[in-house]
C-alpha positions as CSV (number, residue, x, y, z in Angstrom):
1,M,118.9,80.2,121.2
2,V,118.5,77.5,118.7
3,I,121.2,79.0,116.3
4,A,123.6,78.6,119.7
5,L,122.2,75.2,120.2
6,L,123.0,74.3,116.7
7,V,126.0,75.8,116.5
8,V,127.2,73.3,119.6
9,A,125.5,70.5,118.0
10,A,127.8,70.5,115.1
11,L,130.9,71.6,117.1
12,S,130.2,68.5,118.8
13,H,130.2,66.6,115.5
14,G,133.1,68.5,114.5
15,Q,130.9,70.2,112.1
16,K,131.8,74.2,111.9
17,V,128.4,76.1,111.1
18,Y,128.9,79.5,109.1
19,E,126.3,82.5,109.0
20,N,123.1,81.8,106.9
21,N,123.9,78.0,108.3
22,Y,126.8,76.9,105.9
23,L,129.3,74.3,106.1
24,V,131.8,76.5,104.1
25,K,133.0,79.6,104.2
26,V,134.3,81.8,101.5
27,G,138.6,81.1,100.9
28,D,137.4,77.7,101.6
29,S,137.8,75.4,98.8
30,A,134.5,73.5,97.5
31,P,133.6,70.2,98.1
32,D,133.2,67.7,95.4
33,F,131.2,65.9,94.2
34,A,129.4,64.3,91.2
35,I,127.1,65.9,89.2
36,N,124.2,64.3,87.7
37,E,122.3,66.9,84.9
38,A,118.4,66.1,84.3
39,G,118.8,63.8,81.3
40,G,122.5,64.3,80.4
41,K,125.6,64.2,81.5
42,S,127.1,62.9,84.5
43,Y,131.0,64.7,85.7
44,K,133.1,66.1,88.6
45,L,132.6,69.6,90.0
46,S,136.6,69.2,90.1
47,D,136.5,68.2,86.8
48,L,135.2,72.0,85.9
49,K,138.5,73.2,87.2
50,G,140.1,76.1,85.4
51,K,136.2,77.8,84.9
52,V,134.7,80.1,87.0
53,V,131.3,78.2,88.8
54,M,128.0,78.9,90.2
55,L,126.3,76.8,91.9
56,Q,122.5,77.8,92.6
57,F,120.3,75.6,94.9
58,T,117.4,75.4,94.4
59,A,114.2,73.5,94.6
60,S,110.8,73.4,92.2
61,W,108.6,74.3,95.8
62,C,110.9,77.6,96.5
63,S,108.7,80.4,95.4
64,V,112.1,83.1,96.5
65,C,114.4,80.6,93.3
66,R,111.3,81.2,91.1
67,K,111.8,84.5,91.7
68,E,115.7,84.3,91.3
69,M,116.3,82.1,88.3
70,P,114.8,84.8,85.5
71,F,117.5,87.3,87.0
72,I,120.2,84.3,86.9
73,E,119.4,83.4,83.4
74,E,119.0,86.8,82.2
75,E,122.0,88.9,83.9
76,I,124.4,86.0,84.7
77,W,124.1,82.8,82.5
78,M,123.6,84.5,79.1
79,P,126.4,86.9,79.3
80,G,128.4,85.0,81.4
81,R,128.6,81.4,79.4
82,K,130.3,84.1,76.1
83,Q,133.1,84.8,78.6
84,G,133.6,80.8,80.1
85,L,131.0,80.8,82.9
86,V,129.1,77.4,84.0
87,V,126.1,78.0,86.1
88,I,124.4,75.2,87.3
89,G,121.4,74.5,89.8
90,I,121.4,72.0,91.7
91,D,117.6,70.6,92.3
92,R,117.3,69.7,95.8
93,D,115.7,65.9,96.6
94,E,112.9,66.1,93.7
95,P,112.7,63.2,91.0
96,E,113.8,63.9,87.3
97,A,110.6,64.4,85.8
98,T,110.0,67.2,88.5
99,V,113.2,68.8,87.8
100,R,113.1,68.8,83.8
101,K,109.5,69.9,83.8
102,F,110.3,73.1,86.3
103,A,113.8,74.0,84.2
104,A,110.8,74.3,81.2
105,D,107.8,76.3,83.6
106,M,110.7,78.7,84.0
107,K,112.7,79.1,80.8
108,I,116.0,78.6,81.8
109,T,118.5,77.3,79.7
110,Y,121.2,76.4,82.2
111,P,121.6,73.1,83.3
112,L,119.9,71.7,86.6
113,A,121.2,68.6,88.4
114,L,119.9,66.1,90.5
115,D,120.8,66.1,94.6
116,P,118.6,63.3,95.5
117,G,119.0,63.3,99.1
118,A,120.1,66.8,99.8
119,D,123.2,65.2,99.6
120,I,125.2,68.0,97.7
121,F,123.5,70.3,99.6
122,G,124.6,69.0,102.9
123,L,128.1,69.6,101.6
124,Y,127.7,73.2,101.6
125,A,125.1,74.1,104.1
126,E,123.6,72.5,107.2
127,K,120.9,69.7,105.6
128,Q,117.7,71.6,107.9
129,A,118.4,74.9,105.9
130,G,116.8,76.0,103.5
131,V,117.7,76.5,99.3
132,T,118.1,79.8,97.4
133,R,121.6,79.8,97.5
134,N,124.3,80.4,95.1
135,I,128.2,79.7,96.2
136,I,130.7,80.9,93.4
137,I,133.8,79.4,92.9
138,D,137.4,80.5,90.7
139,R,139.2,79.1,88.1
140,N,141.3,77.1,91.5
141,G,138.2,75.5,93.0
142,K,138.5,77.9,95.9
143,I,134.5,79.7,97.0
144,I,134.5,83.3,96.4
145,F,130.6,84.4,97.3
146,L,127.9,82.8,98.6
147,T,124.4,84.2,98.5
148,R,121.1,83.0,100.9
149,L,117.9,84.3,99.3
150,F,117.4,86.7,96.9
151,E,117.9,90.2,97.6
152,R,118.9,92.8,94.9
153,E,122.0,94.3,96.5
154,E,123.4,91.2,97.3
155,F,122.6,90.0,94.2
156,D,123.8,92.6,91.7
157,K,127.1,92.3,94.2
158,M,127.6,88.7,93.7
159,K,127.0,89.8,89.4
160,S,130.2,91.8,90.1
161,V,132.6,89.4,91.8
162,I,131.3,87.3,88.5
163,F,132.4,89.3,86.0
164,S,135.5,90.6,87.8
165,E,136.3,87.1,88.0
166,L,135.5,86.3,84.9
167,A,137.9,89.0,83.4
168,K,140.8,88.0,85.2
169,K,142.4,85.6,82.7
């Protein structure tokens, strides 16, 4: 009932809501946004066209995110970066100091970016929806895979999609 009301409310505002409260679906162009890495660079997602990109929506308070991040680091980022993969964690609405501590605590080497007000998150999913989401974007800027939560079977499928995409030159 609640989901039906959310869909009706979203449709009445011209915004379609897909599975898992996503506002995008596989095959859509990835919405562009400015990326401001914690303590680092600023650029736009569109600047990464020509590369395979993984956006990981996360937050320091998210236990499922914390469970998933070591797998992203070891099984996707470490082998994938050598093949040109870009992984960016998008931290939901936390101050830079918190985000930097989160990255250090998790011992990840892929960048975490800031998302004040969850505005970037809101381009991809309803703002009240939960984090632990991954969005895989091909070299042309199209979404090719979406995840929600962390389940090993889905994670392995996502890995397969990423490495198959990286193999295409």
